[in-house]
PAGU-986850 format. One line per 3 residues: number of its first residue (from 1); their letters; for each residue x, y, z of C-alpha. Coordinates in nm, 4 decimals. Layout:
<atoms>
NUM = A = X:Y:Z ~ ...
</atoms>
This chain:
<atoms>
1 = MNV = -11.3433:-12.3206:5.9171 ~ -11.5482:-12.3667:6.2243 ~ -11.8989:-12.3700:6.2792
4 = KSE = -11.8774:-12.0661:6.4883 ~ -11.6840:-11.8354:6.2173 ~ -11.9053:-11.9888:5.9317
7 = SRR = -12.2365:-11.8467:6.1504 ~ -12.0843:-11.5272:6.1129 ~ -12.0639:-11.5199:5.7332
10 = VSA = -12.2504:-11.2604:5.6103 ~ -12.5256:-11.3768:5.3413 ~ -12.5726:-11.2682:4.9689
13 = SDY = -12.9201:-11.1173:5.0858 ~ -12.7800:-10.9901:5.4025 ~ -12.5212:-10.8067:5.1835
16 = VNS = -12.7912:-10.6831:4.9166 ~ -13.0067:-10.5629:5.2074 ~ -12.7123:-10.3733:5.3641
19 = LAA = -12.6490:-10.1710:5.0145 ~ -12.9990:-10.0575:5.0357 ~ -13.0328:-9.9755:5.3576
22 = SGR = -12.7623:-9.7360:5.3209 ~ -12.8876:-9.5700:5.0021 ~ -12.6524:-9.7725:4.7158
25 = QFF = -12.9067:-9.9587:4.4657 ~ -12.6010:-10.0442:4.2294 ~ -12.2854:-10.3050:4.3136
28 = SSQ = -12.0522:-10.5639:4.0974 ~ -12.0404:-10.8955:4.1357 ~ -11.7001:-10.8455:4.2586
31 = EMR = -11.8104:-10.6091:4.4906 ~ -11.9979:-10.8965:4.6504 ~ -11.7268:-11.1258:4.5859
34 = TAL = -11.4522:-10.9268:4.7755 ~ -11.7484:-10.8507:5.0935 ~ -11.8494:-11.2167:5.1401
37 = GVS = -11.4762:-11.3731:5.0627 ~ -11.6323:-11.6813:4.8861 ~ -11.5626:-11.7791:4.5262
40 = AAA = -11.6613:-11.6543:4.1809 ~ -11.8741:-11.9847:4.1346 ~ -12.0430:-11.9295:4.4780
43 = VRL = -12.1161:-11.5366:4.3946 ~ -12.2750:-11.6335:4.0539 ~ -12.4678:-11.9292:4.2297
46 = ALH = -12.6415:-11.6197:4.5012 ~ -12.6658:-11.3900:4.2268 ~ -12.8622:-11.6220:3.9949
49 = RLA = -13.0912:-11.6857:4.3241 ~ -13.1696:-11.3436:4.4480 ~ -13.1925:-11.2642:4.0567
52 = KKK = -13.4554:-11.5564:4.0551 ~ -13.6545:-11.3491:4.3529 ~ -13.6361:-11.0341:4.1240
55 = FIA = -13.4883:-10.8610:4.4125 ~ -13.1773:-10.7599:4.2160 ~ -13.1224:-10.7461:3.8233
58 = SPA = -12.8482:-10.7123:3.5830 ~ -12.8285:-10.4300:3.3268 ~ -12.4488:-10.5047:3.2340
61 = RGS = -12.2753:-10.7873:3.2747 ~ -12.0912:-10.7642:3.6327 ~ -12.2946:-10.4944:3.7165
64 = YVI = -12.6449:-10.5103:3.9846 ~ -12.8759:-10.3280:4.0409 ~ -13.1105:-10.3968:4.3557
67 = VAP = -13.4880:-10.3796:4.2564 ~ -13.7035:-10.1940:4.5226 ~ -14.0546:-10.3551:4.5484
70 = EYR = -14.2440:-10.1024:4.3599 ~ -14.0193:-10.1783:4.0386 ~ -13.9997:-10.5677:4.0743
73 = SVG = -14.3168:-10.6188:3.8281 ~ -14.1119:-10.4247:3.5571 ~ -13.7775:-10.6077:3.6764
76 = CLP = -13.5594:-10.3981:3.6813 ~ -13.5378:-10.0020:3.8299 ~ -13.5927:-9.7250:3.6341
79 = ADQ = -13.2671:-9.6412:3.3651 ~ -13.2333:-9.2715:3.5176 ~ -13.2032:-9.4391:3.8623
82 = FIP = -12.9246:-9.6514:3.7486 ~ -12.7618:-9.5504:3.4390 ~ -12.5893:-9.2613:3.6141
85 = ALM = -12.4153:-9.5232:3.8459 ~ -12.3386:-9.7609:3.5307 ~ -12.1426:-9.4835:3.3489
88 = KKR = -11.9410:-9.3976:3.6524 ~ -11.8024:-9.7454:3.6367 ~ -11.7395:-9.7431:3.3382
91 = NSA = -11.5630:-9.4004:3.3561 ~ -11.7877:-9.2907:3.0699 ~ -11.9046:-8.9476:2.9956
94 = YYT = -12.2900:-8.9264:2.8964 ~ -12.5976:-8.7433:2.9031 ~ -13.0096:-8.8405:2.8734
97 = GLL = -13.1011:-8.6781:2.5288 ~ -13.3579:-8.6809:2.2826 ~ -13.7419:-8.7961:2.4191
100 = SAA = -13.6036:-8.8665:2.7447 ~ -13.4453:-8.5082:2.7679 ~ -13.7929:-8.4237:2.6286
103 = QYH = -13.9795:-8.5857:2.8990 ~ -13.7850:-8.4107:3.1955 ~ -13.8490:-8.0590:3.0311
106 = GAA = -14.1802:-8.1492:3.0360 ~ -14.2374:-8.1635:2.6317 ~ -14.3020:-8.5448:2.5661
109 = HQR = -14.6719:-8.6115:2.5157 ~ -14.6237:-8.9560:2.5301 ~ -14.3790:-9.1696:2.7865
112 = PQQ = -14.0998:-9.3059:2.5540 ~ -14.0901:-9.6722:2.5301 ~ -13.6867:-9.6847:2.6039
115 = FQV = -13.4733:-9.4236:2.7601 ~ -13.1925:-9.2227:2.5354 ~ -12.8549:-9.1559:2.6285
118 = FLA = -12.5663:-9.0187:2.4308 ~ -12.1869:-9.1177:2.4516 ~ -11.8752:-9.0525:2.2840
121 = VNR = -11.9013:-9.3693:2.1316 ~ -12.2275:-9.6208:2.0288 ~ -12.2708:-9.8921:2.2389
124 = RPI = -12.5420:-10.1976:2.2296 ~ -12.8762:-10.1374:2.3616 ~ -12.9284:-10.2287:2.7066
127 = QCG = -13.2333:-10.4589:2.8302 ~ -13.2859:-10.5172:3.2180 ~ -13.6205:-10.6454:3.2933
130 = EVR = -13.8702:-10.4600:3.0972 ~ -13.6428:-10.1488:3.0700 ~ -13.4453:-10.0715:2.7629
133 = VVF = -13.1642:-9.8353:2.7180 ~ -13.0594:-9.7420:2.3854 ~ -12.7589:-9.5123:2.3124
136 = FAR = -12.6533:-9.2952:2.0206 ~ -12.2778:-9.1616:1.9489 ~ -12.2419:-8.8096:1.9596
139 = KHL = -11.9289:-8.5729:1.8744 ~ -11.8562:-8.3102:2.0839 ~ -12.0410:-8.4775:2.3459
142 = KHV = -11.8417:-8.3203:2.6356 ~ -11.9289:-7.9686:2.4987 ~ -12.2687:-8.0138:2.4991
145 = AVM = -12.5025:-7.8151:2.7513 ~ -12.6353:-8.0407:3.0192 ~ -12.8596:-7.9897:3.3224
148 = SFN = -12.8849:-8.2419:3.6963 ~ -13.2314:-8.3820:3.7557 ~ -13.3171:-8.5510:4.0892
151 = TPR = -13.4239:-8.8935:4.0936 ~ -13.4878:-9.1101:4.3998 ~ -13.1745:-9.2438:4.4110
154 = GTV = -12.9412:-8.9300:4.3060 ~ -12.9117:-8.7136:3.9791 ~ -12.9170:-8.8034:3.6331
157 = LVS = -12.7495:-8.5513:3.3672 ~ -12.9679:-8.4275:3.0979 ~ -12.9324:-8.2295:2.7936
160 = TPE = -13.0859:-7.8752:2.8370 ~ -13.3690:-7.7574:2.6237 ~ -13.1667:-7.5753:2.3748
163 = ATA = -12.9532:-7.8619:2.3317 ~ -13.2669:-8.1187:2.3252 ~ -13.3749:-7.9322:2.0151
166 = IDL = -13.0621:-7.9379:1.8457 ~ -13.0193:-8.2942:1.8765 ~ -13.3940:-8.3834:1.8292
169 = VGY = -13.3556:-8.2083:1.4683 ~ -13.0098:-8.3794:1.4266 ~ -13.1920:-8.7734:1.5262
172 = AHK = -13.5109:-8.7227:1.3741 ~ -13.5257:-9.0389:1.1965 ~ -13.4360:-9.2234:1.5064
175 = IGG = -13.7676:-9.0825:1.7022 ~ -14.0388:-9.0747:1.4277 ~ -13.9600:-8.8385:1.1446
178 = LNH = -13.9832:-8.5116:1.1319 ~ -14.3458:-8.4743:1.1923 ~ -14.3260:-8.6396:1.5531
181 = TAT = -14.0018:-8.4275:1.6057 ~ -14.2299:-8.1148:1.5404 ~ -14.4550:-8.1963:1.8019
184 = ILS = -14.2081:-8.2313:2.0516 ~ -14.0508:-7.9116:1.9361 ~ -14.3878:-7.7645:1.9867
187 = ELV = -14.3885:-7.8615:2.3896 ~ -14.0454:-7.7365:2.4083 ~ -14.0112:-7.4034:2.2435
190 = ERI = -14.1152:-7.2163:2.5726 ~ -13.8591:-7.3689:2.7804 ~ -13.5939:-7.2436:2.4826
193 = NPK = -13.3442:-6.9494:2.5572 ~ -13.2777:-6.7894:2.1868 ~ -12.9335:-6.7073:2.2663
196 = KLA = -12.8751:-7.0372:2.4487 ~ -12.9921:-7.2254:2.1467 ~ -12.7909:-7.0376:1.8916
199 = AAA = -12.4963:-7.1383:2.1588 ~ -12.6193:-7.5048:2.1358 ~ -12.5898:-7.5148:1.7813
202 = ATA = -12.1774:-7.4909:1.7899 ~ -12.1744:-7.8035:1.8870 ~ -12.3506:-7.9696:1.5791
205 = PIS = -12.3138:-7.9876:1.2183 ~ -12.4839:-7.6605:1.0801 ~ -12.7201:-7.8173:0.8814
208 = WAQ = -12.8877:-7.9204:1.2038 ~ -12.9034:-7.5596:1.2596 ~ -13.0587:-7.5081:0.9172
211 = RLG = -13.3664:-7.7675:0.9623 ~ -13.4396:-7.6322:1.2975 ~ -13.4554:-7.2685:1.2483
214 = YML = -13.6263:-7.3290:0.9479 ~ -13.9235:-7.5816:1.1774 ~ -13.9161:-7.3637:1.4210
217 = DQL = -14.0178:-7.0729:1.1624 ~ -14.2640:-7.2955:1.0007 ~ -14.4515:-7.3881:1.3637
220 = GHS = -14.4810:-6.9915:1.4369 ~ -14.1846:-6.9614:1.6729 ~ -13.9931:-6.7312:1.4704
223 = SIT = -13.9832:-6.4833:1.7788 ~ -13.6896:-6.7354:1.9281 ~ -13.5192:-6.8020:1.5951
226 = GPL = -13.2964:-6.4335:1.5457 ~ -12.9815:-6.5291:1.7255 ~ -13.0090:-6.9126:1.5684
229 = KEY = -13.0647:-6.7559:1.1827 ~ -12.7295:-6.4853:1.2564 ~ -12.5267:-6.8159:1.3286
232 = VRM = -12.6914:-7.0038:1.0521 ~ -12.5927:-6.6656:0.7961 ~ -12.2141:-6.6392:0.9385
235 = QAK = -12.1570:-7.0277:0.9247 ~ -12.3376:-7.2029:0.6545 ~ -12.1218:-7.2638:0.3153
238 = QSA = -12.3942:-7.4620:0.1525 ~ -12.7713:-7.5108:0.1285 ~ -12.8670:-7.8172:0.2951
241 = LLV = -13.1650:-8.0308:0.2600 ~ -13.4680:-8.0491:0.5028 ~ -13.4929:-8.4125:0.4825
244 = PKA = -13.1327:-8.5066:0.4255 ~ -13.1548:-8.8460:0.2721 ~ -13.4482:-8.7621:0.0555
247 = IRG = -13.4982:-8.6636:-0.3185 ~ -13.4280:-8.3032:-0.3825 ~ -13.6720:-8.2857:-0.6652
250 = RAK = -13.8074:-7.9534:-0.7212 ~ -13.7651:-7.8575:-0.3701 ~ -13.8063:-7.4766:-0.3142
253 = RNK = -13.4888:-7.3047:-0.1343 ~ -13.5425:-7.1313:0.1619 ~ -13.2934:-6.7649:0.2051
256 = DWK = -13.2988:-6.7254:0.5531 ~ -13.1926:-7.1079:0.6585 ~ -13.0464:-7.1951:0.2898
259 = LFV = -13.2638:-7.4819:0.3095 ~ -13.3822:-7.7021:0.0057 ~ -13.7335:-7.7756:0.1749
262 = NAK = -13.8176:-8.1215:0.0129 ~ -14.0724:-8.2003:0.2447 ~ -14.3693:-8.0514:0.4487
265 = VKS = -14.3400:-8.0363:0.8583 ~ -14.6516:-8.0345:1.0423 ~ -14.6841:-8.1136:1.4137
268 = EL = -14.9085:-8.4085:1.5490 ~ -15.0657:-8.1864:1.8069
</atoms>
């Protein structure tokens, strides 16, 4: 290649800047290699240099995000700004859930330390700079009700308030226990539609609905549990434990929710 044609070659930084100027913040190493017309080794070296300057970061092998100046101190874009693109690249259905979803609905009194995402199958966590993403497997994922929220770089899918409530109880052991779950539910409850809550329960084990209904009653929100109680009455074939892996002991049975109450529940607020 002569000097004149060499001078026309786009550099790695030029490529990244052109993507950012067009509104794209996510790209693959293969895309860069194709655009620059260079070897895989040359691309790896260019990516390493850009990452060292904190211009880019890699949330997954072969995938990169362009880190805006305001986020370079944490070494990565916020998770909700790259997870949708990463899931699209992987052709993977997903939704933001649990405490991360609760935050979108105004119900997280403390910012979650990790971004929580549901997939059809589990995956290892992602660490991108100081940003951590954890994944949970969810049966009937595609039937869970979700809604879109805007981010500075597109939209992200988040479970509805009703679906979030169901998941919070189902995964209480992953988010700090029943009392912490009760705290989040107390903040989330004003956004819950009773009929939609019963519909959301149909996407999860019936025991989740039994526990959720009891907890909402205990928190003083029995006014929204009517449809859910009817659903439990029709679907629950046996009594469940409030805390699944704890000892039943002399736990009293709650007839309304067909539930053995083997723990006390109290909101932290």
